[in-house]
Structures are given as structure tokens and as C-alpha cells.
C-alpha positions in Angstrom: -18.2 -21.5 30.1 -17.2 -20.0 33.5 -17.6 -23.2 35.5 -15.5 -25.0 32.8 -12.9 -22.2 33.2 -12.6 -22.8 36.8 -12.1 -26.6 36.3 -9.5 -25.7 33.7 -7.7 -23.5 36.3 -7.4 -26.2 38.8 -5.7 -28.3 36.2 -3.4 -25.5 35.1 -2.4 -25.0 38.6 -1.3 -28.7 39.0 -4.3 -29.9 40.8 -6.0 -32.3 38.4 -9.1 -34.3 39.6 -9.9 -37.5 37.4 -13.7 -36.8 37.7 -13.4 -33.1 36.9 -11.1 -33.8 33.9 -13.5 -36.1 32.4 -16.3 -33.6 32.9 -14.2 -31.1 31.2 -13.4 -33.4 28.2 -17.0 -34.3 27.9 -18.0 -30.6 27.6 -15.2 -29.8 25.1 -16.0 -32.7 22.9 -19.5 -31.2 22.3 -17.9 -28.4 20.4 -18.6 -28.8 16.7 -15.1 -27.9 15.7 -13.4 -30.2 18.2 -15.9 -33.0 17.3 -15.1 -32.6 13.5 -11.4 -32.9 14.3 -12.0 -36.0 16.4 -13.9 -37.6 13.5 -10.8 -37.0 11.3 -8.4 -38.3 13.8 -10.1 -41.4 15.1 -6.9 -43.0 16.2 -6.3 -40.4 19.1 -7.1 -42.2 22.4 -9.0 -40.8 25.5 -5.5 -40.5 27.4 -4.1 -38.3 24.7 -7.2 -36.1 24.7 -7.0 -35.7 28.5 -3.5 -34.5 28.3 -4.7 -31.8 26.0 -7.4 -30.2 28.1 -5.8 -26.8 28.4 -5.2 -26.6 24.6 -8.6 -27.7 23.9 -10.1 -25.1 26.2 -8.1 -22.4 24.7 -9.2 -23.5 21.2 -12.8 -23.3 22.2 -12.4 -20.0 24.0 -10.5 -18.2 21.3 -12.9 -19.4 18.6 -15.7 -18.1 20.6 -13.9 -14.7 20.7 -13.5 -15.0 16.9 -17.2 -15.9 16.3 -18.1 -12.8 18.2 -15.2 -10.7 17.0 -14.9 -7.3 18.6 -12.5 -6.1 15.9 -8.8 -6.4 15.4 -7.9 -3.7 17.7 -9.8 -5.1 20.6 -9.0 -8.8 19.9 -8.9 -10.8 23.3 -7.0 -13.8 22.0 -3.7 -14.6 23.5 -2.0 -13.7 20.2 -4.1 -10.8 19.0 -5.3 -11.3 15.3 -4.5 -15.0 15.3 -7.0 -18.0 15.2 -6.2 -21.5 16.7 -6.2 -24.7 14.7 -5.9 -28.2 16.0 -3.6 -30.8 14.5 -2.3 -34.1 15.4 1.3 -34.2 16.8 2.6 -37.7 17.5 -0.8 -38.9 18.5 -1.7 -35.9 20.7 -4.0 -33.0 19.9 -2.0 -29.8 19.6 -2.5 -26.1 18.5 -1.2 -24.1 15.8 -2.2 -20.5 14.8 -2.7 -18.5 11.8 -3.5 -14.9 11.0 -7.2 -14.1 10.9 -8.7 -12.2 7.9 -8.6 -9.0 9.8 -4.9 -9.3 10.7 -4.1 -10.1 7.1 -6.3 -7.1 5.9 -4.3 -4.8 8.5 -1.0 -6.1 7.3 -2.0 -5.5 3.7 -2.9 -2.1 4.5 0.3 -1.5 6.2 2.3 -2.9 3.2 0.4 -0.7 0.9 1.1 2.4 2.9 4.7 1.7 2.9 4.6 1.3 -0.9 3.0 4.7 -1.4 5.5 7.3 -0.5 5.4 11.1 -1.0 7.6 14.2 -0.8 5.6 17.3 0.3 2.2 15.9 -0.8 -0.8 16.1 1.7 -1.8 12.8 3.3 -5.3 12.8 2.1 -3.9 12.3 -1.5 -2.4 9.0 -0.4 -5.8 7.8 0.6 -7.4 8.5 -2.7 -9.1 5.7 -4.7 -10.9 5.5 -8.0 -14.0 4.7 -6.0 -14.0 8.1 -4.2 -13.4 10.2 -7.3 -16.4 12.1 -8.8 -17.0 10.4 -12.0 -20.0 12.4 -13.1 -18.0 15.6 -13.9 -17.5 15.4 -17.6 -14.3 17.3 -17.4 -12.8 14.6 -15.5 -14.0 11.5 -17.3 -11.3 11.3 -20.1 -8.6 11.7 -17.4 -10.2 9.0 -15.2 -10.3 6.6 -18.3 -6.6 7.4 -19.1 -5.6 6.7 -15.4 -7.5 3.3 -15.4 -5.9 2.4 -18.7 -2.5 3.3 -17.4 -3.0 0.9 -14.4 -4.2 -1.9 -16.7 -1.5 -1.5 -19.2 1.2 -1.3 -16.4 -0.1 -4.4 -14.7 0.3 -6.2 -18.1 3.6 -4.9 -19.3 5.3 -2.1 -17.3 8.3 -1.9 -19.6 6.2 -0.6 -22.5 3.7 1.5 -20.6 3.7 5.2 -21.4 3.4 7.7 -18.6 0.6 10.3 -18.2 0.9 14.0 -18.5 -2.2 15.6 -16.7 -2.4 19.3 -17.3 -5.3 21.7 -16.3 -6.1 24.6 -14.1 -5.9 24.7 -10.3 -8.0 22.5 -8.2 -9.5 20.2 -10.8 -8.2 17.0 -9.1 -5.1 16.1 -11.0 -3.0 15.2 -7.9 -6.0 13.3 -6.4 -6.3 11.2 -9.5 -2.6 10.4 -9.3 -3.1 9.2 -5.6 -5.9 6.9 -6.9 -3.4 5.4 -9.4 -0.8 4.8 -6.7 -3.4 3.1 -4.5 -4.5 0.8 -7.1 -1.0 -0.3 -8.1 -0.3 -1.1 -4.5 -3.5 -2.9 -4.0 -3.5 -5.0 -7.2 0.3 -6.0 -7.4 2.0 -4.3 -4.4 3.9 -2.0 -6.8 5.8 0.8 -5.1 5.2 4.5 -6.3 6.4 7.9 -5.2 4.7 11.2 -5.8 6.8 14.3 -5.4 5.6 18.0 -5.1 8.5 19.3 -7.5 8.7 23.0 -6.3 9.5 21.9 -2.6 11.6 19.0 -3.6 13.8 21.0 -5.9 14.2 23.6 -3.2 15.2 20.6 -0.8 17.7 19.4 -3.5 19.5 22.8 -3.5 19.9 22.5 0.3 21.4 19.0 -0.1 24.3 20.3 -1.9 25.8 21.3 1.5 25.4 18.0 3.2 26.3 16.1 -0.1 23.1 14.2 -0.2 22.0 15.2 -3.6 22.9 11.9 -5.2 21.2 9.9 -2.6 18.0 11.7 -2.8 18.0 11.6 -6.6 18.7 7.8 -6.6 15.1 7.5 -4.9 13.4 9.3 -7.8 15.4 7.5 -10.4 14.7 3.9 -9.3 11.2 3.9 -7.9 9.0 1.9 -10.1 6.3 4.5 -10.7 7.3 8.2 -10.2 4.9 11.1 -10.2 6.1 14.6 -10.5 3.3 16.8 -9.1 2.9 20.5 -10.4 6.0 20.4 -12.5 6.4 23.8 -14.0 5.6 25.6 -10.6 9.2 25.4 -9.6 11.9 28.2 -10.0 13.9 27.0 -12.9 17.7 27.0 -13.0 19.9 25.4 -15.5 21.4 23.1 -12.9 17.8 21.8 -11.8 16.8 21.3 -15.5 20.0 19.7 -16.7 21.6 17.9 -13.6 18.6 17.1 -11.5 15.6 16.7 -13.7 17.5 15.7 -16.8 19.4 13.0 -15.0 16.4 11.5 -13.4 14.3 11.4 -16.6 17.3 10.1 -18.6 17.8 7.2 -16.2 14.0 6.4 -16.1 13.9 6.5 -20.0 16.9 4.0 -20.2 15.5 1.6 -17.5 11.8 1.7 -19.0 10.4 3.2 -15.8 7.3 5.3 -16.2 7.0 8.7 -15.0 3.6 10.7 -14.7 3.2 14.4 -14.4 0.6 17.0 -13.2 1.0 20.5 -14.4 -0.9 23.7 -15.1 1.0 23.9 -18.3 0.7 21.9 -21.6 3.7 20.5 -23.3 4.5 23.8 -25.1 4.1 25.9 -22.0 6.2 23.7 -20.2 9.0 23.9 -22.8 8.9 27.7 -22.5 9.3 27.4 -18.7 12.3 25.1 -19.1 13.8 27.4 -21.6 14.1 30.4 -19.5 16.3 31.1 -16.2 17.2 34.3 -14.7 21.1 33.5 -14.9 21.2 32.1 -18.3 18.4 33.7 -20.3 16.8 31.6 -23.0 18.2 28.1 -23.7 15.7 26.7 -26.3 18.0 23.7 -27.2 18.4 22.4 -23.7 14.7 22.8 -23.0 13.8 21.0 -26.1 16.0 18.1 -25.2 14.5 17.8 -21.8 10.9 18.0 -23.3 11.7 15.2 -25.7 12.0 12.8 -22.6 8.5 14.0 -21.6 6.6 14.1 -24.9 7.6 10.9 -26.2 7.0 8.9 -23.0 3.7 10.3 -21.8 0.2 10.7 -23.0 -1.1 14.3 -22.7 -4.5 14.7 -21.0 -6.3 17.8 -20.5 -8.4 17.7 -17.2 -11.2 20.3 -16.6 -13.7 21.0 -14.0 -14.6 23.4 -11.2 -11.8 24.2 -8.6 -12.4 21.8 -5.7 -10.1 23.1 -3.2 
């Protein structure tokens, strides 16, 4: 292709030679893609073909790059990640461009990463998938099935889908499984989700009182399509956190039919005991029970077992 490239450069520099141009066109017309286009557009005359030599050469050269693709990061095409296509424009062959499969895949991954957000959760959790989860551990199988069922039900009818409450001891993979749910929702239907490590987030909320950003931070939790509260019960409980923060978030999500998922070391009863007690107010069973109603009736409790994998 190098001699042809040299001839093209002469034309691009404004020094067209009739004999050279005809040789170039003859070479270019041997390309199967150009030949197929010519057969579909038989009305295009030789003069119009001659006027499009540089476009035709770019078309051949860039498809040669695509056929020997070095990967998206090393794409040598003029517009990285785009493939050229010929079309007839007022009787003249012209070029248009469309994203290649690798660019579309890269964009899809970028969109998915934007959909999957987190507060204080390790990045590797956001990369979790159902394919990378150990499915042979018997203590995990029920939880994995429940997670798969949640995704299936949510994709069918999000407004009637119950959340999940995964409880179990440290390190059995509860958070990782939630990451797989997030990944699958983004992959299948571009559904946004947010996972929040509750102890650190509640500490942040206390600090947000000073800069008056509490409401803005809570709006994110209230309105995200799928919210995951990770390690709930590990936070230091206060009446304000229970009633004004967590209570307001869950009330809004209940009214708007937005599912909330949880991981915890506590089961329902143990979590209610946790919500009941604070150092300042002592035991407040009624308020704790009211909050637990918003969790019990809108989630399915799944106990997850297995060895500590941390």
C-alpha cells in the first residue's frame, strides 16, 4: 500500500497526475468493499470516482486497520474507535463514520460505571458479577438465588419488587453479592444504583449539619432507583440518625415504591434491638419498631453462611 500512499500524497498536495490518478482508482476498485459499493451504485461515473480518491484511500486504509485491530486504546484511525462507510452524496462517493464495536463496548462500560455509585465501599465491590461469585459454597446458594430473583423481578416490575435483607457473619460475601446485583442491573437495563456503607455515611451526615448539606445528601439516597445500605447496624445509633435520617429516607422510598436492600450482621430482631437503644435516650422500643416495619414488610430476609473470605 505504500506506493499507493505516495501517489495519494501527490494528489492531496495539489499535484494530480491523470495517469497516476487512474492507477490509484484502478487499485482502489480492487478492494472488495469498494467493489461491492460500486455494484450497488452503478450510476456513479468515473469522474465522480476520481474526485473521491482521497476518501476512497482513507476508507481502504482505515478498514485495513480495523481488520487487523490493535485494540481500542491503540486505534490508528483518524477518529479513534470509528469505522468508515461509503455513501452516495449527490452522485459522488462520500464517507461517513460510525462507532466500532469496541468503542460501543467501552462507552457501555463507562455508562455502567456512572450508574453504579458508592459511598465508602471498596472499588472491587463495584466490579463484582454473578459470574465471579463462588456458587459451589452451599451457604451462599440461597442468597445467590435470591439475588438473581430480585434482578429478574425488578426488571419485570420495579414498583412491586421487594428488597433483600442479607444477614450473616463477617466476610461471607454479602456486600460482594450486592455488587453483582448492581452490575447486572446496569448491564441489562442501565438502571442506576447506589451502595452506601452506613457507619461512615452516617458520620458524614452528622458533619454535614454545619455546612447545611444534610438535605442534599439525603436526596441522593431517597431518589436513587436501587439503594443498598451496607452493614446496617454497625453504626452508632442516635435518635436523630434513626428518626430524621434513616426514617425519612425509608419513608420516602416506601411511598415511591423504590426498593431498598440491606446487608447486616444482625437479623431483624437484633437490628430492632439496635435501633431501640441510644446512649442519650435509653430504650425507645416504639420508634425502633416503627422503623423496622419499613424494613420487614418491604424486604425478604436471607441468611448467608460460609467461611470468612476477607
